[in-house]
C-alpha positions in Angstrom: -9.0 -8.5 1.2 -6.1 -9.6 -1.0 -2.6 -8.8 0.2 -0.8 -11.1 -2.2 1.4 -14.0 -1.3 2.8 -12.4 1.8 0.8 -11.0 4.8 2.1 -8.9 7.7 1.0 -9.4 11.3 3.6 -7.8 13.6 2.5 -6.1 16.9 5.9 -5.0 18.2 7.2 -1.5 18.5 4.7 0.8 16.9 5.6 3.1 14.0 5.3 6.8 14.7 4.1 9.4 12.3 6.1 12.3 10.8 5.0 15.8 11.7 4.3 16.7 8.0 1.1 14.7 8.0 -2.3 16.3 8.2 -3.5 16.8 11.7 -6.2 14.1 11.7 -3.7 11.5 10.5 -1.1 12.6 13.1 -3.6 12.6 15.9 -4.6 9.0 15.1 -0.9 8.0 15.0 -0.4 9.5 18.5 -3.4 7.5 19.7 -2.0 4.4 18.2 1.3 5.0 19.9 -0.4 5.3 23.3 -2.7 2.3 22.6 0.3 0.1 21.6 2.1 1.0 24.8 -0.9 0.4 27.0 -1.6 -2.9 28.9 -4.4 -5.2 27.9 -6.5 -4.1 30.8 -6.4 -0.4 29.9 -6.8 -0.7 26.1 -10.6 -1.2 26.0 -11.2 2.3 27.6 -9.1 3.8 24.8 -11.0 2.3 21.9 -13.8 4.9 21.9 -11.3 7.7 21.4 -9.6 5.7 18.8 -12.8 5.1 16.9 -13.6 8.8 16.9 -10.1 9.7 15.6 -10.3 7.0 13.0 -13.5 8.5 11.6 -11.9 11.9 11.3 -8.8 10.4 9.8 -10.9 8.5 7.2 -12.4 11.7 5.8 -8.9 13.1 5.3 -7.5 10.0 3.8 -10.6 9.7 1.5 -9.9 13.1 0.1 -6.1 12.5 -0.2 -6.6 9.4 -2.2 -8.3 11.4 -5.0 -6.3 14.6 -4.7 -2.8 13.4 -3.8 -2.6 9.6 -4.1 1.2 9.5 -3.7 0.9 11.2 -0.3 -2.0 9.0 0.7 0.2 6.0 0.1 3.2 7.6 1.9 1.1 8.5 4.9 -1.0 5.4 5.1 -1.3 3.4 8.3 1.5 0.7 8.4 0.2 -2.6 7.1 2.2 -4.6 9.6 0.1 -3.2 12.4 -3.3 -3.2 10.7 -4.5 -6.5 12.4 -3.4 -5.2 15.8 -6.1 -2.5 15.6 -9.4 -3.2 17.4 -11.8 -4.7 14.9 -14.3 -1.9 14.9 -11.6 0.6 14.1 -10.2 -1.3 11.2 -13.3 -0.5 9.2 -12.3 3.2 9.2 -8.6 2.5 8.2 -7.2 1.8 4.7 -5.7 -1.5 3.8 -2.7 -2.3 1.6 -3.3 -4.5 -1.4 -1.1 -6.0 -4.1 -1.3 -8.5 -6.9 -1.7 -8.9 -10.6 -4.8 -7.0 -11.6 -6.5 -5.1 -14.4 -6.5 -1.4 -15.0 -9.5 -0.1 -16.8 -9.2 3.5 -18.2 -12.4 5.1 -19.5 -14.0 8.5 -20.1 -17.1 9.4 -18.3 -19.9 11.5 -19.9 -18.2 14.7 -18.9 -15.0 13.6 -20.7 -13.0 13.1 -17.5 -10.7 10.1 -17.2 -11.9 7.4 -14.8 -9.6 4.5 -13.7 -10.8 1.3 -12.2 -8.6 -1.4 -10.7 -9.9 -5.0 -10.6 -8.0 -7.4 -8.3 -9.2 -10.8 -7.1 -12.8 -10.1 -8.1 -12.9 -6.8 -6.3 -12.8 -3.4 -7.9 -12.1 0.2 -6.9 -12.2 3.6 -8.5 -8.5 4.4 -8.6 -6.3 7.5 -8.7 -2.6 7.3 -9.6 0.3 9.5 -10.5 3.5 9.6 -12.5 3.9 7.3 -15.5 0.7 5.5 -14.9 -1.3 8.6 -15.7 -0.4 7.9 -19.3 -1.5 4.2 -19.4 -4.5 3.0 -21.2 -6.4 -0.1 -20.2 -4.2 -3.0 -19.2 -5.5 -6.5 -18.7 -2.9 -7.7 -16.3 -0.2 -5.6 -14.6 1.4 -5.6 -11.1 -0.7 -3.3 -8.9 -0.3 -2.2 -5.3 -1.6 0.6 -3.2 -4.2 1.3 -0.5 -7.9 0.9 -0.6 -10.6 2.5 1.5 -14.2 1.8 0.8 -14.7 2.0 -3.0 -11.5 4.1 -3.6 -7.9 3.1 -4.3 -4.7 5.1 -4.4 -2.7 3.2 -7.0 1.1 3.4 -6.8 2.7 4.9 -9.9 5.2 2.1 -10.4 4.8 -1.6 -11.1 7.5 -2.4 -8.6 6.7 -1.8 -4.9 9.5 -0.3 -2.8 8.9 -0.9 0.9 9.5 1.9 3.4 12.7 1.4 5.5 11.0 0.4 8.7 12.6 -2.4 10.8 9.2 -3.7 11.8 8.1 -4.0 8.2 11.3 -5.5 6.9 11.3 -8.0 9.7 7.8 -9.1 8.7 8.8 -9.4 5.1 11.8 -11.5 6.1 9.4 -14.0 7.8 7.1 -14.2 4.7 7.3 -16.1 1.5 9.7 -15.1 -1.3 13.2 -15.6 -2.6 15.8 -14.2 -0.3 18.4 -14.0 -3.1 18.7 -11.2 -5.7 16.9 -12.2 -9.0 19.6 -10.4 -11.0 22.8 -11.9 -9.6 21.8 -14.6 -7.1 23.6 -12.9 -4.2 21.9 -12.7 -0.7 19.2 -10.0 -0.9 18.8 -7.1 1.6 16.3 -4.8 -0.1 12.7 -6.0 -0.4 10.5 -5.1 -3.3 7.4 -6.7 -4.9 5.9 -7.0 -8.4 2.3 -7.7 -7.8 2.2 -10.6 -5.3 5.8 -11.7 -5.9 8.3 -10.7 -3.3 11.9 -10.2 -4.2 15.1 -9.3 -2.3 17.7 -7.3 -4.2 21.3 -7.1 -3.2 21.7 -3.5 -4.4 19.7 -0.5 -5.5 21.1 -0.8 -9.1 19.5 -4.3 -9.5 16.2 -3.1 -8.1 16.3 -0.2 -10.5 17.1 -2.5 -13.5 14.1 -4.7 -12.6 11.8 -1.7 -12.2 12.9 -0.3 -15.6 12.1 -3.6 -17.3 8.7 -3.7 -15.7 7.9 -0.1 -16.7 9.0 -0.8 -20.3 6.8 -3.9 -20.4 3.9 -2.1 -18.9 4.2 0.6 -21.6 3.7 -1.8 -24.4 0.2 -1.9 -26.1 -2.2 -4.1 -24.2 -1.6 -7.8 -24.7 1.9 -7.4 -26.2 5.1 -8.9 -24.7 
């Protein structure tokens, strides 16, 4: 599974869910908290419960990806802990992907809009929100979001803003990418990505300037610069 030029593999202090999440997602988060705090000897006995909760969680996330893709992304399992999950459980949990991919927008026989994202020779039926609902087919644009089975929740912006979690930002700091702001050259402190290119911006204004430029470029007819 493609995750771009930077991959996240932390297993430190676990992230804890917010109370606004659907119950099945929050229940799995509580299990993950306990599993992370447990010793290696006691973890195997917890995996059966984790698998059952992961299956319930998958059904909820599967529906959210199509009905509320923005929330599906916001409530997704933190990518920096994905590889710390027991291998059988990972199959039930969504993955984060990013890169330069194609967005195919078509009408099915019933007249409904169907979106497909193609990235690194893989494809998913995609749901998105915001500005990208107005896009037609694009051959190559920055894409990021979460995938589960044959579905993808595609973020509505070409620039990926990473949640403010110390664990995540620490992992990003250890990965590839310029650590200086691409606008002014000052030391960067705010991570963001365009496809598989990681940037660090020194201030929100410079991040917003870059996002605006990417949005404007994405809005051009396919193939134009």
